[in-house]
N, C-alpha and C positions, 0 to 999 in steps of 0.2 A: 504493500500500500504506500501511496505517496504521503509525505508528511503534511499535516494540516498547518495552515498559516497561524503564526502566533498572534493572539489578540490580547492586548494589554489595556486595562482601564487605568487612566491616570486621573487622580482626583483634581478637582478644580483648584483647590488650595493645598499646598504642601505643608503649610504651617498654620496653626491656630494660636494667636497671641504669642507668636514666637516659639511655640513648642512644636517640634516635628511630629507629623501625623503618620502613623504606620499605613502603608499602602494596602488597599483592600484586594484580596485575592478574588479571582474570577471563578464562579461556580460553573463548571463545565460538565455537560452530559453528552453521551453518545447514543445514537439510535442505530440498531442493527436489525436486519430482517432477512429471512430466507423463505421462499414461497412453498417449498416441498420439504418432506421429511426424509428424502433420499440420503444415502450415506455420504455422498460427496458434498451435498448441501449442508449436512450436519457438521462436517469438518469445517466448511466455510463459516458457519455460524459460530463455532467455538473459536476459530482464528480471529474473527472480528471482535468478539468479546475480550479475548486476551490482549489483542493489539491495543484497543482503546483504553483498557484498564492500565496497561503499562505506559502508554503514551501520555495520558493525562496526569498520572502520578509522577512521571518524570519531569514535568514542568513545574518549577518551584512557585510560579505565579498563578497556578491553577489549583483548584480544589475539586475533587471528583464528586459530582452531584448525583451520579448514578449511571449505570449502563442499562439501557432499555432495549430489550430484544424480543422480537416476535418470531416464533419458529413454526414453519408449516402454514403460514397465513398469506393469503393473496394480498397484493398491494393495490388492487383496483378500488378498494373502499376501506374506510377506517373503522367501520362499525364493529368488526370482530377483532381488531388489533388492540388487545388489552394493554400491552406495554406502551404503545404509541399514545393511547388516550390518557394513560397515567402520566406520561411525560408532559403532555399538554396541560394537564391539571396542575402539575408542579410548576410549570412555566407561569401559569396565571397567578399562582401564589408567590411569585417572584423568588422561588428557590433555585432557579436556573438562570444563568446569564448568557450562556452560549451552548449551542448544540452542534455536535460533529456528526457527519453522516458520510458513508462511503460514496454514494452517488444519488442522483435524483430518483432513479428507479427504485432504490432501496427505501427512500422516503415516501414515495407515492407513484403509482402508475396511472393516476387519474389527474388530468390537468387541472380541473376545477378544484378538487380537494387539495392538491399541492399548493396552488396559488392562495387559496383561502387560508390555509394554515400558516403559510409564510407571511402573509399580510397580518394575520393575528399576532404572530410572534414579533413581527417588526414593530407593530403598534405598542407592544410591551417593552420595546427596546432590546429584544433578544434576537441575535443573529443566528443563522444556520450556515455552516460551512460544508460544502460538498467537495470532497477531496478530488474525486476523479475529474470533475468539470472545472475545478479551481474557481468556485463561485462563493462569494460572501454576500449573503442576502441584505446586509446593511448598506451595501454600495448602491449608487444611483441606477446603474445600468443592469443590475442583477435580475430584476423581474422579467425584462424582455428575454434575456438569455435563458433564464429559468423556464419560462413558458415554452420556449422551443424544445429544450431537453425533455421536459415533462410530456410534451405532445408526442415526441419520439417514443418515449417509454409507453404511453398509452396506445399508440399505433402498434407497437410491438406486441403488447398484450392482446389487442384485437386480432392481430394476425395469428398468434399462437392459438387463440380461442377458436378461430375459424378452422385451423388445421385439426384441432382436437375434435370439433364437431364433424368434420368430414371423415375423420378416422372412426368415430362412433357410428356414423351412417354406414360405412363399409362393413363394420362389425355386425350391425343389425341385419344388413342384407344377407350376410353369411350365416345368420341364425346364432350368433355368439351371445350368450346370455350372461349378464352380470347380476349376481344376487347380493342383496343387502341382508345378510344373515342376522344382523343386530336386531331388526324389527320383524323378521319373517318367522312368526310363531309356527312351530311344528317341524322346523328343519334346522340342521346345523351343517357346517362345512365338513365334508368328508376328506379323507386323505388325498383323493384325486382332485379336490377342489369343487366337486359337484355336491348338490344337496343330499343329505341323508336324513331320513325321517326319525324324529324323536318320539317314541311311542306314547309317553305320558302327555306330551303337548298335542299330538295327533288326536288323542282321545277327546281333548277339549274342543278341537276344531270340529270333529264329528258330532259332538254334543250340541254345538252351536247350530249346525245345519239341521239336526233333528228337531231341536226346540223351535226353530223358525218354521219348519214344515208343519209341525204340530199346532201352529197358530200363535206362537209367542212373538211379541214385538221386540225390536232391537233394544228398547229400554228395559223391558222385563227380563230379557235374557242377560243383559249386562248386570242387572240387579241380582239375579240368581247366582251368576258367576262370582260376583263380589262377596255375596253372603257365604258362599262355599269356599271362598279364598283360593280360587283357581289362579295359577300363575299367568302373568301377562308380560309382554316386553315393551309396553308403552312407557314413556318417560315418567308419567304420574304413578305407574304401578297399579292403576285402577282400570276396570273395564268401563267403557262408555258406549252409548248407542252408536256413535260415529265409528268407533273401533269395530263393533260387531258388524256394521254395514260394510266396512272395507273388507273384512274377512269373507263375508258372504259373497262379495263381488270379485274376489281375487282369484283369477284363473290359474294361479300357481298351484292351488290346492287340487287341481285335476291333472297336474303334470304338464301344463302348458304355460306359455309366457307371452304376454303382449308387450312388445318393445316400443319405447318412445311414447309412453302415456303422457309425459310432460316434456317440456323443453325450456331451455334458458333463453330469455329474451336477448340479453347482451352480457358481455364480460365485465361491465362496470357495475351494474346493479345486482347481478347474479340471481335475479328473480326468476323462479321456475313457475310456469303457468301450465294449465291443463291443455293438452293437445286436442283441439276440437276439429281437427282436419287440416290445420295450417301446415303440419308436417306429415310425411308418410309414417304409418305405423306398420309393424311387422309382427305376425303371429307365428310363434314356434310351437309346434305340437309335440307332446311326449318327450320333453327334454329332461325330465327328472321324475322320480317316483311320485305317484298321486296318493293323496290322503282321502279325497272324496271322489266317488265315481261320477262320470259325466252326466248320467241320467239324473242323479240327485241334484247336481249343480244346476242343470237346466230347469228342473222343477222349481228350485229356489229363485232363479232369475225371473221365471214367469210369475211367481208369487209376488216378488218385489214390484214388478211392472203392474200387476193387478192392484196391489195396495196403493201404489202411487197414482193410479188412474182413477181412484174413487172420487166421485163428485158429491158435493154437499146436497143433501135432500131436506135439510132443516134450516130455517132462517131465524126463528125466534127463540129457540131453546139455548140454554147455556152450553150444553154439550154439542160440539161440532160433529154432526153425523157424517160428514164427508171424510173424516179421518178413520183409518183402520183402528178397530177396537179389538185388542187381543184378549180382553177379559171375558167377553160374552160372545159366543159363536152366533147366537141368534140375532145379534145386532145387524149382521150382514145377511142372514138367511130368512128371517121372518118377515113376510110381506102381507099386506091387506088384500083379501080376496075381492073387495068391493072397488077400491080405487087404485090398487097396485103400489101404494106407498109403503115404505118400510115401517115396521113397528119399533117402538123404543121402550126400554125398560124404565119403570117408574117405581118410586117407593111412596106408598100411601100410609098415613098415620091417622087412625081414628080410635077414639076412646082408649088412648095409650097402647094401641095395638098396631104393629107394623104389618104392612101387606105389600108384597112385591107383585106387580102386575106388568103386563105388556099392552101398550096402546098404540094405535095408528098415529103417526106424526101429523098427518093431514088433519085428523080430528083434534089432536092436541092443540094445533096452531089456529085452526079456523072453526072448530066446533062441529056439532052434529049436522049443521046445515049442509056441509060439503061431504061429510062421510059419516055413516051411521054404523060403522064397524064396531064389534063388541070389544070390551076390555077383558083380557084373558089373565087369570091368575097363573103365576109361574109354575107352581108345583103340578097342577093338572096338565099344563102344557108339556112339561118335561116328561111326565108319565106317558102321555100320548105319543111323544116322539120315541121313547124307549120301546113301546109296544110296536110301533111301526118298524123300527130297526130289527126287532126280534122276528117280526113277521117276514120281513125281507130276507133275513138270513135263514129262516126256517122253511121257506118255500123251496125245499131242497132240489126239486127237479129243475126248476128254472135257473136257480143260482148255480147248481152243479154243472149244468150245461154251459153256462157262461164261463165259469172258472176252468172247466176242462178244455173248452175251445181256446181260451186265452193261453192255457198251458201249452197246448200244441203249437200255437202261433209263436210263442216266445222261444220254445225249445227248438223249433224247426229252423230258427234264424241264428242259432248259436255260433255257427261257423260261416255265416253268410259273407262276411267281409272278405275273408281269405278266398273263398270259393269264387266270389265275383271278380276278384283281382286276377285269379288264374284264368277264368273264362274270358276276361277282357284281353289278357295277354295272348291267349290262343287266337282270338279274333285278329289281333295285331299281326301275329305271325302269318296267318292266312292272307291278310292284306299285303304284307311285304312280299310273300311268295308270288302273288298275282302281279305285283308291280315288276318283279324281276322277269316274269314270263312276258309281260308287255314290252319290256326293254329288248328282250331277245327277238320278239316278233317284229319289232320295228327296226331291227338290225342296228340299234344304238350301241350295243356292246356285244362282244363275242360270248357264246354260251360257256366256253371253258373258263372264262374269267369269273363266273358266278358259281362255279362248282362248290367252292369252299363255303360260300354264303348259304347255298341250298342245304349243304350237309349240316351246318350249324343250326339252321332253322328246324330241320327234321329232328335233330338230336334234342333240341330244347322242347319241341312239340311233344315228343315221345315222353320225356320226363314229366312235363306238366300234365299231360293226359293221365298218366299213371297216378300222379299225386292227387289230381282232381277226383279220380275214381275212389282212391283210398279215403279221402276226406269225406266224401258223400256217404260211403259205407259206414265209416266210423260215426259220423253225425247221426245217421239214421238209427244205428244200434244204440248209441248212448241216449239219444232223445227218447227213443221208444221205452227203454228201461226206466229212465227217470220219469217220463210221462205216466207210465203205469203206476209207479210208486206214488206220485203226487195225486193221481186220480183216486187211488185206493184211500189215501188220507182224506180226500174231499168227501168220499162216500161215508167214511166213519165219523167225520166231524159233525158236531152239533154246536151251533152258535146261539148264545143267549146272553143278553145284556141285562144286568140286574139294577143298575142305576145310571142316571143321565151322565154323560161324559162329553164335555165341550170339544176335546181333541178328536174323539171318534166322530162326532157330529160334523165337524169341519171336513173330515176326510171322506165321508161317505155320502153326505147330503148336499144336494144342489140348492134346494130352497124348501121352505115350509110356508104354506099358504093357509091363512085363517079363512075358512069357508063361512062359518057362522059360530055362534057361541057354544056349539056342541060338537063341532067336527073340524078337523084340519086335514090338509092334503100334504103329504111328504113326498117330494120328488128326489130320488137318489141319483147320484152321478151315473150317467149312462141312460137316463130317461125313465127308469122304472118308477112308477107312482103308486103309493099306497095311501088310503084314507084311514084315519084313526080318530076314535071318539075322545072327547074331552070329558073324562069322568071326574066328578067332584068327590 
C-alpha cells in the first residue's frame, strides 16, 4: 500500500498568556472492506487491518481512533455495513478527525452514497484520504475527482452484476438448482450437495398438507403446530399463517423446483421482487426426493384456489361470509332450498338458555318478506346428515360398484406412463424407418449407407417390443391380484358413522339443501343424492 499523506493540525495560538500550549494530536481512523468471504479476500482484509493499525500508531502526531472493517459486505449500499455506520456515528460525535481508506471503491461503490457521506464529513471538518487515488476530500478540487472515481466503481459493480445475472440465467437453462437449506424445512444438504430428507421434519410437512385437506385454515394449522411445539426454521421460531401458505405452495416438496421466482431489480438497491412474467422462469422436475406426492399437492392447490375465489354472500352481518371458515363445514355447504342463499350459524339466548341454530342469510338480512325458509336447530341437522352418510355408505350394491370400478381404473393405469413412452418410441422408430425408405426411393442417398441405421432401429425395436410385452403382462397380473384383494375388502366392509364429523362432511358432501323444516337433501360428491328427515 502507498503511504497516506501526513495531516497535521496546528493550533491557532501556540501560547496562552505566554505559556506554551501542548499541540493536540489528531484522532485518526481507518475504514476497510472486502465484499466476499473468499480466502484470498480474507487475507486482504487482515492485511488492511494490520497495515492501518501499525501505520497510525507509528505517527507520533496521530492517535488511533479505531479500525472499522466490514467483511463479506457489498459496497453498493451502506444499510448493512455495520462498521461503516458506526464510524459515521463516531464522526458526528467529533471523536474522529481524519479517516484513511485504501480506495474509493472500498469506501463506496454507489456514487450518491459516496458523495453524500463525504459532504457530511466535510461539513464536520473531517477529511477522508484515499491512498490509491491520492485524494484528500478537504481540498477544493477533490469532489469532482471523487465523483469520477466513485462513478467508475459503481459502473464496475453494475457490470459485475450483469455478468452474474447472465451466469445465473445459463445455470437455470441447464436445470442447475441452488437450494437454501437454512429455511427449507424437511431437507438438509447431503454429502453430494443434493437435498436429503429429514424424517422428523418431513412428518411435519405431511401433517400440514393433511390438516389443510381436512379443512383446516392456515391460521388454525399454525396455531396447532405452535401448541404442539413442532420445530420450524423461521427467524421468529414460530409458525404463522404466511409460513404455512408458503409450505403448501412450495413445489420443492414434490421433488420439483421452479427457478427465478424472484429477481433483483438492480445492484444498488439489491431489492428482490416477485417475478410476474418480467423474466423467464424454469421448471425442473424430479430433481430431488419428494416428501409429498403430486396428487396430494395438486388437490391442495385446487383447494387454495377455491378458498381464494369465494365471494361474499352477506352484507350486513359482522361475520364476513365471503371468507373461508375452517371451523364449521356447513358454512360452505348448507344452502336454502327456497332462495338458494347460504345458511349461517347463529346463537340464540332465551330464558338463560343457549340455542344454536342455522338460518338463511337472505332472511336474516331482509326478513321473511324475501324468504320464508325455516330456522333449523343444529343438533337435529347434524343427526340428519349422519343418517344420510350412513345410508350412502350402507347402500352396498351401488357404492361397491363405484368403488370396484374406481379400483380397476386406478390399478389399470399403474404403469401407464412407462408403457406410453415405449409405445411412442416405437411409433418414432417406425416413422424414421419410413423416412429412410423414402430417401432410398428418391435416390437421395445410397441404400448401403443406411444399413447401419436400419440395423440399429431393428435392434432397438426388438428390445422395446419385448419390454412392452413384459410390462403389460406384469401390470395385468399385479393389478388383477391387488384388485381382487381390494374388492374382497369392499365386500366385507361395513361403514357406519356414529357422530357428526366436520372433516368427513367436507370430504364426502357436495352440498346440503334445506327443503323444509322437516327434511333436507344431501348431495354427495359424484352427484348421489339422499333425502333425510329432521327428527327432533
